N, CA and C atoms as a LAMMPS dump frame, in Angstrom:
ITEM: TIMESTEP
0
ITEM: NUMBER OF ATOMS
354
ITEM: BOX BOUNDS ff ff ff
-5.0000000000000000e+02 5.0000000000000000e+02
-5.0000000000000000e+02 5.0000000000000000e+02
-5.0000000000000000e+02 5.0000000000000000e+02
ITEM: ATOMS id mol type element x y z
1 1 1 N 262.541 10.386 119.12
2 1 2 C 262.841 11.801 119.218
3 1 3 C 263.846 12.183 118.156
4 2 1 N 263.464 13.184 117.372
5 2 2 C 264.346 13.607 116.312
6 2 3 C 265.511 14.468 116.877
7 3 1 N 266.685 14.141 116.362
8 3 2 C 267.9 14.941 116.782
9 3 3 C 268.777 15.167 115.558
10 4 1 N 269.268 16.391 115.457
11 4 2 C 270.332 16.713 114.47
12 4 3 C 271.409 17.41 115.29
13 5 1 N 272.537 16.847 115.364
14 5 2 C 273.657 17.271 116.195
15 5 3 C 274.833 17.666 115.304
16 6 1 N 275.056 18.988 115.224
17 6 2 C 276.19 19.477 114.407
18 6 3 C 277.471 19.46 115.259
19 7 1 N 278.563 19.287 114.547
20 7 2 C 279.911 19.401 115.21
21 7 3 C 280.948 19.85 114.193
22 8 1 N 282.067 20.231 114.662
23 8 2 C 283.22 20.548 113.768
24 8 3 C 283.445 22.026 113.619
25 9 1 N 282.634 22.829 114.158
26 9 2 C 282.863 24.297 114.067
27 9 3 C 284.038 24.72 114.882
28 10 1 N 284.373 25.963 114.682
29 10 2 C 285.544 26.535 115.453
30 10 3 C 286.089 27.762 114.835
31 11 1 N 287.312 28.087 115.324
32 11 2 C 288 29.294 114.832
33 11 3 C 289.107 28.809 113.796
34 12 1 N 289.124 29.464 112.608
35 12 2 C 290.042 29.118 111.577
36 12 3 C 290.549 30.337 110.912
37 13 1 N 291.752 30.325 110.511
38 13 2 C 292.321 31.502 109.754
39 13 3 C 291.825 31.588 108.303
40 14 1 N 291.753 32.732 107.74
41 14 2 C 291.385 32.847 106.311
42 14 3 C 292.262 31.931 105.463
43 15 1 N 291.6 31.275 104.526
44 15 2 C 292.242 30.279 103.69
45 15 3 C 292.304 28.908 104.25
46 16 1 N 291.863 28.755 105.454
47 16 2 C 291.823 27.452 106.097
48 16 3 C 290.675 26.609 105.714
49 17 1 N 290.553 25.444 106.389
50 17 2 C 289.508 24.473 106.071
51 17 3 C 288.883 23.976 107.355
52 18 1 N 287.652 23.584 107.238
53 18 2 C 286.924 22.952 108.317
54 18 3 C 285.98 21.967 107.684
55 19 1 N 285.628 20.866 108.436
56 19 2 C 284.581 19.99 108.016
57 19 3 C 283.58 19.857 109.116
58 20 1 N 282.333 20.293 108.789
59 20 2 C 281.211 20.109 109.693
60 20 3 C 280.53 18.757 109.473
61 21 1 N 280.015 18.254 110.562
62 21 2 C 279.286 17.054 110.559
63 21 3 C 277.891 17.216 111.22
64 22 1 N 276.922 16.443 110.776
65 22 2 C 275.58 16.562 111.434
66 22 3 C 275.139 15.088 111.536
67 23 1 N 275.005 14.654 112.763
68 23 2 C 274.544 13.28 113.047
69 23 3 C 273.047 13.311 113.324
70 24 1 N 272.322 12.499 112.575
71 24 2 C 270.876 12.482 112.674
72 24 3 C 270.373 11.245 113.35
73 25 1 N 269.258 11.365 114.012
74 25 2 C 268.562 10.294 114.59
75 25 3 C 267.126 10.532 114.829
76 26 1 N 266.325 9.448 114.931
77 26 2 C 264.923 9.648 115.188
78 26 3 C 264.015 9.743 113.987
79 27 1 N 264.598 9.592 112.776
80 27 2 C 263.816 9.607 111.584
81 27 3 C 264.565 8.787 110.503
82 28 1 N 263.864 8.511 109.419
83 28 2 C 264.486 7.718 108.327
84 28 3 C 265.413 8.56 107.527
85 29 1 N 266.655 8.706 107.984
86 29 2 C 267.6 9.638 107.363
87 29 3 C 267.766 9.481 105.84
88 30 1 N 267.776 8.276 105.403
89 30 2 C 268.05 7.968 103.949
90 30 3 C 266.916 8.481 103.046
91 31 1 N 265.796 8.855 103.603
92 31 2 C 264.71 9.319 102.746
93 31 3 C 264.562 10.845 102.741
94 32 1 N 265.413 11.517 103.503
95 32 2 C 265.288 12.981 103.679
96 32 3 C 266.381 13.705 102.909
97 33 1 N 265.958 14.756 102.275
98 33 2 C 266.886 15.741 101.784
99 33 3 C 267.573 16.483 102.96
100 34 1 N 268.822 16.804 102.729
101 34 2 C 269.622 17.454 103.847
102 34 3 C 270.199 18.733 103.367
103 35 1 N 270.2 19.731 104.209
104 35 2 C 270.727 21.055 103.809
105 35 3 C 271.639 21.624 104.95
106 36 1 N 272.498 22.421 104.57
107 36 2 C 273.278 23.278 105.474
108 36 3 C 272.906 24.745 105.23
109 37 1 N 272.497 25.389 106.256
110 37 2 C 272.205 26.794 106.254
111 37 3 C 273.222 27.513 107.142
112 38 1 N 273.278 28.859 106.989
113 38 2 C 274.101 29.625 107.878
114 38 3 C 273.454 31.009 108.164
115 39 1 N 273.768 31.533 109.332
116 39 2 C 273.318 32.885 109.667
117 39 3 C 274.494 33.647 110.26
118 40 1 N 274.892 34.661 109.475
119 40 2 C 276.019 35.527 109.954
120 40 3 C 275.44 36.569 110.862
121 41 1 N 276.381 37.324 111.521
122 41 2 C 276.016 38.448 112.44
123 41 3 C 275.134 39.497 111.69
124 42 1 N 273.94 39.723 112.165
125 42 2 C 273.151 40.705 111.589
126 42 3 C 272.569 40.363 110.226
127 43 1 N 272.627 39.091 109.819
128 43 2 C 272.153 38.67 108.532
129 43 3 C 271.008 37.67 108.735
130 44 1 N 270.242 37.48 107.597
131 44 2 C 269.256 36.438 107.583
132 44 3 C 269.86 35.065 107.35
133 45 1 N 269.158 34.035 107.803
134 45 2 C 269.621 32.669 107.522
135 45 3 C 269.62 32.405 106.029
136 46 1 N 270.621 31.813 105.504
137 46 2 C 270.676 31.503 104.052
138 46 3 C 271.089 30.091 103.848
139 47 1 N 270.584 29.551 102.713
140 47 2 C 270.923 28.182 102.27
141 47 3 C 272.346 28.172 101.714
142 48 1 N 273.145 27.268 102.221
143 48 2 C 274.591 27.163 101.812
144 48 3 C 274.705 26.029 100.749
145 49 1 N 274.136 24.874 101.15
146 49 2 C 274.291 23.681 100.35
147 49 3 C 273.17 22.696 100.58
148 50 1 N 272.829 21.932 99.608
149 50 2 C 271.831 20.861 99.808
150 50 3 C 272.147 19.601 99.107
151 51 1 N 271.643 18.514 99.554
152 51 2 C 271.903 17.173 98.973
153 51 3 C 270.646 16.334 99.03
154 52 1 N 270.362 15.65 97.907
155 52 2 C 269.121 14.845 97.889
156 52 3 C 269.349 13.603 98.755
157 53 1 N 268.253 12.838 98.927
158 53 2 C 268.288 11.724 99.815
159 53 3 C 269.332 10.656 99.442
160 54 1 N 269.475 10.45 98.131
161 54 2 C 270.476 9.37 97.707
162 54 3 C 271.788 10.007 97.381
163 55 1 N 271.878 11.343 97.53
164 55 2 C 273.126 11.991 97.217
165 55 3 C 273.429 12.31 95.848
166 56 1 N 272.435 12.092 94.984
167 56 2 C 272.626 12.275 93.54
168 56 3 C 272.475 13.723 93.04
169 57 1 N 271.834 14.531 93.812
170 57 2 C 271.623 15.912 93.422
171 57 3 C 272.214 16.805 94.564
172 58 1 N 273.012 17.76 94.076
173 58 2 C 273.656 18.729 94.971
174 58 3 C 273.314 20.125 94.526
175 59 1 N 273.281 21.073 95.412
176 59 2 C 273.135 22.415 95.033
177 59 3 C 273.915 23.308 96.084
178 60 1 N 274.453 24.386 95.567
179 60 2 C 275.271 25.342 96.409
180 60 3 C 274.851 26.758 96.184
181 61 1 N 275.04 27.544 97.207
182 61 2 C 274.936 28.992 97.081
183 61 3 C 276.141 29.465 96.182
184 62 1 N 275.842 30.475 95.368
185 62 2 C 276.901 30.978 94.572
186 62 3 C 278.199 31.359 95.286
187 63 1 N 277.996 31.859 96.502
188 63 2 C 279.073 32.386 97.335
189 63 3 C 280.018 31.283 97.821
190 64 1 N 279.568 29.995 97.727
191 64 2 C 280.445 28.925 98.237
192 64 3 C 280.822 27.918 97.135
193 65 1 N 280.261 28.093 95.926
194 65 2 C 280.612 27.178 94.829
195 65 3 C 282.073 27.092 94.61
196 66 1 N 282.6 25.832 94.484
197 66 2 C 284.013 25.62 94.237
198 66 3 C 284.843 25.617 95.566
199 67 1 N 284.246 25.975 96.634
200 67 2 C 284.975 25.999 97.954
201 67 3 C 284.433 24.963 98.927
202 68 1 N 283.068 24.79 98.889
203 68 2 C 282.353 23.988 99.864
204 68 3 C 281.902 22.714 99.103
205 69 1 N 281.913 21.565 99.863
206 69 2 C 281.379 20.341 99.304
207 69 3 C 280.507 19.656 100.316
208 70 1 N 279.281 19.381 99.915
209 70 2 C 278.315 18.71 100.822
210 70 3 C 278.345 17.184 100.478
211 71 1 N 278.247 16.325 101.445
212 71 2 C 278.162 14.918 101.194
213 71 3 C 277.333 14.214 102.335
214 72 1 N 276.984 12.968 102.081
215 72 2 C 276.295 12.319 103.127
216 72 3 C 276.661 10.81 103.14
217 73 1 N 276.484 10.187 104.335
218 73 2 C 276.709 8.785 104.49
219 73 3 C 275.49 8.185 105.137
220 74 1 N 274.611 7.622 104.324
221 74 2 C 273.306 7.111 104.773
222 74 3 C 273.514 5.901 105.732
223 75 1 N 274.611 5.252 105.688
224 75 2 C 274.922 4.139 106.639
225 75 3 C 275.156 4.731 108.043
226 76 1 N 275.7 5.913 108.086
227 76 2 C 276.1 6.539 109.365
228 76 3 C 275.086 7.56 109.756
229 77 1 N 274.109 7.85 108.968
230 77 2 C 273.046 8.835 109.216
231 77 3 C 273.774 10.221 109.497
232 78 1 N 274.664 10.584 108.623
233 78 2 C 275.479 11.769 108.831
234 78 3 C 275.602 12.505 107.511
235 79 1 N 275.497 13.802 107.63
236 79 2 C 275.776 14.678 106.474
237 79 3 C 276.932 15.582 106.846
238 80 1 N 277.735 15.866 105.825
239 80 2 C 279.003 16.638 106.067
240 80 3 C 279.028 17.882 105.195
241 81 1 N 279.815 18.826 105.673
242 81 2 C 280.08 20.054 104.852
243 81 3 C 281.604 20.328 104.914
244 82 1 N 282.319 20.03 103.871
245 82 2 C 283.721 20.354 103.757
246 82 3 C 283.832 21.784 103.271
247 83 1 N 284.534 22.535 104.049
248 83 2 C 284.669 23.981 103.708
249 83 3 C 286.182 24.3 103.494
250 84 1 N 286.513 24.641 102.303
251 84 2 C 287.897 25.013 101.965
252 84 3 C 287.982 26.535 101.695
253 85 1 N 289.184 27.052 101.64
254 85 2 C 289.45 28.452 101.282
255 85 3 C 288.483 29.421 102.011
256 86 1 N 288.381 29.201 103.293
257 86 2 C 287.491 29.999 104.111
258 86 3 C 287.812 31.469 104.14
259 87 1 N 286.796 32.257 104.159
260 87 2 C 286.923 33.742 104.157
261 87 3 C 286.206 34.26 105.42
262 88 1 N 286.567 35.487 105.821
263 88 2 C 285.929 36.1 106.952
264 88 3 C 284.336 36.125 106.751
265 89 1 N 283.96 36.318 105.483
266 89 2 C 282.521 36.426 105.206
267 89 3 C 281.798 35.146 105.437
268 90 1 N 282.54 34.02 105.61
269 90 2 C 281.931 32.742 105.941
270 90 3 C 281.634 32.58 107.416
271 91 1 N 282.022 33.527 108.22
272 91 2 C 281.753 33.511 109.633
273 91 3 C 280.225 33.493 109.892
274 92 1 N 279.751 32.491 110.606
275 92 2 C 278.36 32.367 110.8
276 92 3 C 278.105 31.181 111.784
277 93 1 N 276.873 31.054 112.211
278 93 2 C 276.392 29.835 112.832
279 93 3 C 275.868 28.962 111.705
280 94 1 N 276.328 27.762 111.643
281 94 2 C 275.921 26.852 110.591
282 94 3 C 274.935 25.787 111.109
283 95 1 N 273.812 25.708 110.422
284 95 2 C 272.689 24.789 110.872
285 95 3 C 272.49 23.63 109.837
286 96 1 N 272.267 22.509 110.443
287 96 2 C 271.883 21.365 109.672
288 96 3 C 270.377 21.285 109.615
289 97 1 N 269.797 20.937 108.396
290 97 2 C 268.391 20.895 108.203
291 97 3 C 268.007 19.645 107.47
292 98 1 N 266.906 19.045 107.882
293 98 2 C 266.344 17.821 107.235
294 98 3 C 264.962 18.1 106.773
295 99 1 N 264.74 17.672 105.518
296 99 2 C 263.439 17.895 104.893
297 99 3 C 262.815 16.603 104.395
298 100 1 N 261.609 16.272 104.855
299 100 2 C 261.004 15.032 104.516
300 100 3 C 260.656 14.97 103.018
301 101 1 N 260.454 13.772 102.509
302 101 2 C 260.275 13.627 101.032
303 101 3 C 259.222 14.567 100.451
304 102 1 N 258.14 14.71 101.155
305 102 2 C 257.062 15.672 100.639
306 102 3 C 257.007 16.983 101.362
307 103 1 N 258.105 17.225 102.042
308 103 2 C 258.279 18.436 102.888
309 103 3 C 257.291 18.596 103.969
310 104 1 N 256.754 17.436 104.402
311 104 2 C 255.761 17.491 105.485
312 104 3 C 256.379 17.648 106.859
313 105 1 N 257.685 17.366 106.911
314 105 2 C 258.456 17.606 108.182
315 105 3 C 259.725 18.374 107.835
316 106 1 N 260.14 19.133 108.783
317 106 2 C 261.362 19.982 108.582
318 106 3 C 262.046 20.11 109.937
319 107 1 N 263.258 19.562 110.032
320 107 2 C 263.943 19.558 111.287
321 107 3 C 265.184 20.382 111.225
322 108 1 N 265.586 20.947 112.417
323 108 2 C 266.791 21.747 112.49
324 108 3 C 267.746 21.311 113.634
325 109 1 N 269.017 21.486 113.43
326 109 2 C 269.951 21.301 114.482
327 109 3 C 270.106 22.535 115.305
328 110 1 N 270.989 22.505 116.319
329 110 2 C 271.113 23.664 117.209
330 110 3 C 272.1 24.622 116.668
331 111 1 N 272.904 24.234 115.7
332 111 2 C 273.861 25.079 115.098
333 111 3 C 275.271 24.952 115.65
334 112 1 N 276.258 25.29 114.873
335 112 2 C 277.677 25.252 115.284
336 112 3 C 278.37 26.533 114.773
337 113 1 N 279.117 27.16 115.61
338 113 2 C 279.714 28.423 115.232
339 113 3 C 281.027 28.219 114.388
340 114 1 N 281.093 28.879 113.27
341 114 2 C 282.33 28.978 112.466
342 114 3 C 282.804 30.403 112.451
343 115 1 N 283.974 30.628 112.93
344 115 2 C 284.62 31.933 112.883
345 115 3 C 285.861 31.948 112.072
346 116 1 N 285.947 32.744 111.027
347 116 2 C 287.12 32.842 110.148
348 116 3 C 287.802 34.229 110.426
349 117 1 N 288.924 34.116 111.062
350 117 2 C 289.635 35.37 111.459
351 117 3 C 291.073 35.084 111.655
352 118 1 N 291.848 36.157 111.337
353 118 2 C 293.294 35.995 111.629
354 118 3 C 293.612 36.599 113.042
């Protein structure tokens, strides 16, 4: 059974930091590309950051470049999102996403809420 379980969300003040984690099971994690998406209130879901299976290729949305860092530990079947200099505009539900090598499978976590507010 495939599972993606996000954790680490919460309430943080503007300028603060959070690290999200996504623990994966039920598939060969080391062969999948991993992404973080988010969906803010009244907005469409958007790609925040992505990392290739070996961790050699990274991509970020322009809105988070220089502030967020995606990483993975294939030994722990976990992907992370370090978020620094958080802004109210970063408030959203953050979702972990796994994509199979040929995109034949696409899995989603249940999401974790991040709220940036003073």
